[in-house]
MDAnalysis code that builds the backbone (N, CA, C; Angstrom):
import MDAnalysis as mda
import numpy as np

u = mda.Universe.empty(288, n_residues=96, atom_resindex=np.repeat(np.arange(96), 3), trajectory=True)
u.add_TopologyAttr("name", ["N", "CA", "C"] * 96)
u.add_TopologyAttr("resid", np.arange(1, 97))
u.add_TopologyAttr("resname", ["MET", "SER", "ALA", "PRO", "ASP", "VAL", "PHE", "PRO", "ALA", "ARG", "MET", "ALA", "ILE", "GLY", "GLN", "SER", "THR", "GLY", "ARG", "TRP", "ARG", "LEU", "TYR", "VAL", "ALA", "ILE", "TYR", "GLY", "ILE", "PRO", "GLY", "PHE", "GLN", "TRP", "PRO", "GLU", "TYR", "VAL", "PHE", "GLY", "GLY", "THR", "THR", "VAL", "PRO", "SER", "VAL", "GLN", "ASP", "ARG", "SER", "ARG", "ALA", "LEU", "ASP", "ALA", "LEU", "GLY", "TYR", "THR", "PHE", "ILE", "GLY", "ASP", "PRO", "VAL", "TRP", "ASP", "TRP", "VAL", "GLU", "ASP", "TYR", "ALA", "PRO", "GLY", "ASP", "ASP", "PRO", "ALA", "GLN", "PRO", "VAL", "SER", "LEU", "ILE", "ALA", "SER", "ALA", "ARG", "VAL", "ARG", "GLU", "VAL", "ALA", "SER"])
u.atoms.positions = np.array([
    [-10.066, -19.656, -15.427],
    [-9.682, -18.879, -15.243],
    [-8.096, -18.450, -14.466],
    [-7.899, -17.112, -15.230],
    [-6.753, -17.140, -14.237],
    [-6.742, -16.181, -13.018],
    [-5.970, -15.471, -12.059],
    [-5.706, -14.817, -11.146],
    [-5.378, -13.076, -11.672],
    [-6.600, -12.491, -11.093],
    [-6.159, -10.731, -11.266],
    [-4.604, -10.798, -11.477],
    [-3.964, -9.398, -11.834],
    [-3.233, -9.249, -11.840],
    [-3.254, -8.519, -10.608],
    [-2.004, -7.856, -9.944],
    [-1.784, -7.456, -8.689],
    [-0.526, -6.262, -8.874],
    [-1.186, -5.343, -8.136],
    [-0.182, -3.537, -8.830],
    [-0.231, -3.162, -7.667],
    [0.873, -2.447, -7.192],
    [1.179, -1.698, -6.632],
    [0.496, -0.121, -6.248],
    [-0.412, 0.314, -5.636],
    [-0.880, 1.670, -5.162],
    [-0.041, 2.285, -4.527],
    [0.219, 3.972, -5.668],
    [1.779, 4.315, -4.477],
    [0.652, 5.339, -4.140],
    [1.020, 6.242, -2.668],
    [0.491, 7.886, -2.815],
    [1.528, 8.734, -1.971],
    [2.063, 9.534, -2.528],
    [2.349, 10.681, -2.235],
    [2.589, 12.230, -2.239],
    [3.448, 13.119, -1.273],
    [2.812, 14.354, -1.711],
    [3.793, 15.171, -3.020],
    [2.840, 15.717, -3.880],
    [3.127, 16.582, -4.866],
    [4.454, 17.605, -4.376],
    [5.382, 17.619, -5.298],
    [6.026, 17.973, -5.007],
    [6.010, 19.647, -5.586],
    [5.474, 20.085, -6.047],
    [4.767, 21.443, -6.524],
    [3.677, 21.598, -6.918],
    [2.938, 20.057, -6.197],
    [1.436, 21.089, -5.589],
    [1.227, 21.271, -4.087],
    [2.018, 20.457, -3.500],
    [1.705, 20.179, -2.216],
    [0.284, 19.186, -2.194],
    [-0.244, 18.939, -2.732],
    [-0.851, 17.831, -2.498],
    [-1.019, 16.108, -2.646],
    [-1.855, 15.425, -2.154],
    [-1.244, 14.127, -1.908],
    [-2.485, 13.115, -3.505],
    [-1.377, 12.491, -3.826],
    [-1.876, 12.262, -5.336],
    [-1.566, 10.271, -4.489],
    [-2.502, 9.518, -5.316],
    [-2.836, 8.077, -5.449],
    [-2.513, 7.720, -6.823],
    [-1.506, 6.889, -7.076],
    [-1.532, 6.264, -8.347],
    [-1.125, 4.901, -8.594],
    [-1.887, 4.105, -9.920],
    [-1.035, 2.555, -9.620],
    [0.068, 2.426, -10.876],
    [0.612, 1.685, -10.255],
    [2.007, 1.748, -11.232],
    [1.744, 0.373, -12.161],
    [1.694, 0.628, -13.410],
    [1.143, -0.024, -14.243],
    [2.630, -0.692, -14.996],
    [2.703, -1.702, -14.672],
    [4.914, -2.191, -15.286],
    [4.459, -2.143, -16.431],
    [5.181, -1.632, -17.495],
    [4.783, -1.316, -18.940],
    [4.498, -0.460, -19.446],
    [3.586, 0.339, -19.138],
    [2.945, 1.308, -19.715],
    [3.736, 2.911, -19.145],
    [3.870, 3.200, -19.878],
    [4.417, 4.909, -19.027],
    [4.015, 5.066, -18.107],
    [4.646, 6.229, -16.867],
    [3.514, 6.249, -15.473],
    [2.917, 7.535, -15.499],
    [3.444, 8.688, -16.936],
    [2.451, 9.476, -17.241],
    [0.652, 9.406, -17.640],
    [1.009, 7.406, -18.175],
    [-0.267, 6.850, -18.491],
    [-1.051, 6.047, -16.666],
    [-0.090, 6.459, -16.262],
    [-0.908, 5.273, -14.709],
    [-1.892, 6.228, -14.719],
    [-3.005, 5.360, -14.080],
    [-4.131, 5.763, -13.379],
    [-4.319, 6.804, -12.326],
    [-4.403, 8.120, -11.758],
    [-4.345, 8.510, -11.318],
    [-5.232, 9.456, -10.411],
    [-4.828, 10.128, -9.210],
    [-6.218, 10.218, -8.183],
    [-5.574, 11.572, -7.601],
    [-5.846, 12.761, -7.756],
    [-5.295, 13.551, -6.904],
    [-6.116, 14.244, -5.480],
    [-5.761, 14.373, -4.172],
    [-6.359, 14.532, -3.158],
    [-6.519, 16.263, -3.316],
    [-7.595, 16.639, -2.661],
    [-8.152, 18.371, -2.524],
    [-7.814, 18.900, -1.778],
    [-7.227, 18.493, -0.624],
    [-6.162, 18.973, 0.344],
    [-4.772, 18.846, 0.614],
    [-4.696, 19.489, 1.756],
    [-2.763, 18.854, 1.955],
    [-2.399, 18.446, 3.264],
    [-3.786, 17.547, 3.719],
    [-3.839, 16.839, 4.825],
    [-3.271, 15.115, 4.378],
    [-2.865, 14.518, 4.973],
    [-3.178, 13.344, 4.796],
    [-4.179, 12.155, 4.286],
    [-4.514, 11.844, 3.218],
    [-5.905, 11.440, 3.565],
    [-6.035, 10.032, 4.221],
    [-7.715, 9.752, 4.668],
    [-7.783, 9.184, 5.341],
    [-7.637, 7.509, 4.527],
    [-7.594, 6.406, 5.339],
    [-7.776, 5.246, 4.637],
    [-8.657, 5.004, 3.742],
    [-10.090, 5.579, 4.492],
    [-11.634, 5.588, 3.909],
    [-11.088, 6.753, 2.388],
    [-10.789, 7.740, 2.114],
    [-10.333, 8.599, 1.203],
    [-9.667, 7.561, 0.057],
    [-8.794, 6.668, 0.538],
    [-7.896, 6.391, -0.294],
    [-8.721, 5.342, -1.001],
    [-9.371, 4.312, 0.062],
    [-10.355, 3.371, -0.768],
    [-11.588, 4.270, -1.894],
    [-11.781, 5.058, -1.456],
    [-13.147, 5.580, -2.691],
    [-12.561, 6.584, -3.902],
    [-10.930, 6.540, -3.389],
    [-10.123, 7.174, -4.830],
    [-9.846, 5.896, -5.467],
    [-9.274, 5.147, -5.072],
    [-8.708, 3.350, -5.562],
    [-9.847, 3.113, -6.264],
    [-11.562, 2.824, -5.581],
    [-12.786, 2.687, -6.638],
    [-13.178, 3.156, -7.810],
    [-12.982, 5.207, -7.463],
    [-12.829, 5.775, -8.618],
    [-12.060, 5.477, -9.508],
    [-10.897, 5.078, -9.533],
    [-9.769, 3.738, -10.256],
    [-10.282, 3.572, -10.991],
    [-10.933, 2.555, -10.510],
    [-11.056, 1.518, -10.744],
    [-10.925, -0.004, -9.996],
    [-9.887, 0.077, -8.875],
    [-8.946, -0.521, -8.461],
    [-9.823, -0.692, -7.175],
    [-9.067, -2.049, -6.222],
    [-9.522, -2.467, -4.579],
    [-8.372, -3.238, -4.544],
    [-8.755, -3.235, -3.115],
    [-7.612, -3.461, -2.206],
    [-7.542, -5.218, -2.463],
    [-6.213, -5.552, -2.476],
    [-5.779, -7.221, -2.018],
    [-5.634, -7.500, -0.776],
    [-7.219, -7.971, -0.148],
    [-7.296, -8.191, 1.669],
    [-7.858, -7.299, 2.021],
    [-7.234, -7.368, 3.531],
    [-7.528, -5.479, 4.033],
    [-6.766, -4.178, 3.522],
    [-7.024, -3.165, 4.060],
    [-6.237, -1.789, 3.220],
    [-4.905, -1.526, 4.408],
    [-3.962, -2.330, 4.118],
    [-2.883, -1.940, 4.514],
    [-2.134, -1.181, 3.356],
    [-1.563, 0.062, 4.496],
    [-0.675, 0.876, 3.982],
    [1.289, 0.300, 4.452],
    [1.782, 0.862, 3.685],
    [3.662, 0.327, 3.624],
    [3.569, 1.981, 3.984],
    [4.281, 2.278, 4.762],
    [5.018, 3.569, 4.301],
    [6.689, 3.783, 4.568],
    [7.159, 4.819, 3.539],
    [8.793, 4.686, 3.614],
    [9.305, 5.470, 3.132],
    [10.487, 6.107, 4.177],
    [10.816, 7.848, 3.291],
    [11.331, 7.792, 2.753],
    [11.467, 8.436, 2.240],
    [12.737, 8.534, 0.736],
    [13.487, 10.599, 1.058],
    [14.543, 10.578, 1.043],
    [15.368, 11.263, 0.931],
    [15.432, 12.347, -0.568],
    [15.507, 13.469, -0.194],
    [16.046, 14.315, -1.640],
    [17.926, 13.834, -1.763],
    [17.562, 14.303, -3.288],
    [18.999, 14.014, -2.937],
    [19.952, 14.278, -2.613],
    [21.668, 13.744, -2.548],
    [22.043, 14.310, -1.347],
    [21.772, 13.670, -0.268],
    [20.856, 12.660, 0.526],
    [20.368, 12.096, 1.374],
    [21.044, 13.774, 2.349],
    [20.843, 14.833, 2.373],
    [20.689, 15.379, 3.933],
    [20.160, 15.157, 5.096],
    [20.292, 14.483, 5.734],
    [19.455, 14.217, 7.096],
    [18.800, 15.372, 8.202],
    [19.502, 16.734, 7.415],
    [18.634, 18.076, 7.908],
    [17.232, 18.542, 6.887],
    [17.517, 17.292, 5.894],
    [16.542, 18.421, 4.820],
    [14.962, 16.923, 5.018],
    [13.779, 17.766, 5.248],
    [12.409, 17.257, 5.026],
    [12.339, 15.732, 4.415],
    [11.569, 14.938, 4.484],
    [11.862, 13.363, 3.804],
    [10.672, 13.476, 3.429],
    [10.116, 12.846, 2.253],
    [9.275, 12.441, 1.462],
    [8.598, 11.336, 1.893],
    [6.865, 11.266, 2.731],
    [6.446, 9.969, 2.207],
    [6.245, 9.399, 1.504],
    [6.126, 7.773, 1.437],
    [5.496, 7.887, 0.537],
    [4.727, 6.156, 0.916],
    [3.527, 5.859, 0.666],
    [2.768, 5.047, 0.995],
    [2.432, 3.641, -0.302],
    [2.168, 2.711, 0.280],
    [2.042, 1.996, -1.394],
    [1.018, 0.132, -0.608],
    [0.692, 0.281, -1.441],
    [-0.497, -0.688, -0.710],
    [-0.888, -2.012, -2.560],
    [-0.740, -2.921, -1.999],
    [-1.788, -3.579, -2.980],
    [-3.088, -3.731, -3.409],
    [-3.294, -3.430, -4.519],
    [-4.230, -3.319, -5.708],
    [-4.583, -4.412, -6.722],
    [-5.894, -4.710, -6.916],
    [-6.274, -5.266, -8.417],
    [-7.309, -4.464, -9.043],
    [-7.057, -4.571, -10.593],
    [-8.643, -3.978, -11.148],
    [-9.565, -4.910, -10.537],
    [-10.682, -3.915, -10.361],
    [-12.628, -4.683, -10.344],
    [-12.526, -5.118, -11.631],
    [-12.892, -6.284, -11.549],
    [-13.907, -6.893, -12.526],
    [-15.255, -5.670, -13.322],
    [-15.049, -5.473, -14.522],
    [-16.367, -4.908, -15.179],
    [-17.531, -5.783, -15.294],
])
């Protein structure tokens, strides 16, 4: 039996909607077809909310539910502009 594939789950706030969006990036598949969950509010979803969203998409964390956060600047890298926060965690598909 081979080891399950590991995928990056990412979460960022939607530029047009202002809502947090969690998606699982699956290489070799176009981004618009990636599993996605859009949260209902504008506040940062809790770790438990993110876990439930991943579960609804059929994925689970590899090990502890640890999220790494990075800042992403808008084009032009103007330090006066707001940054986008992007969270990332390692997940695997739940065996069905």
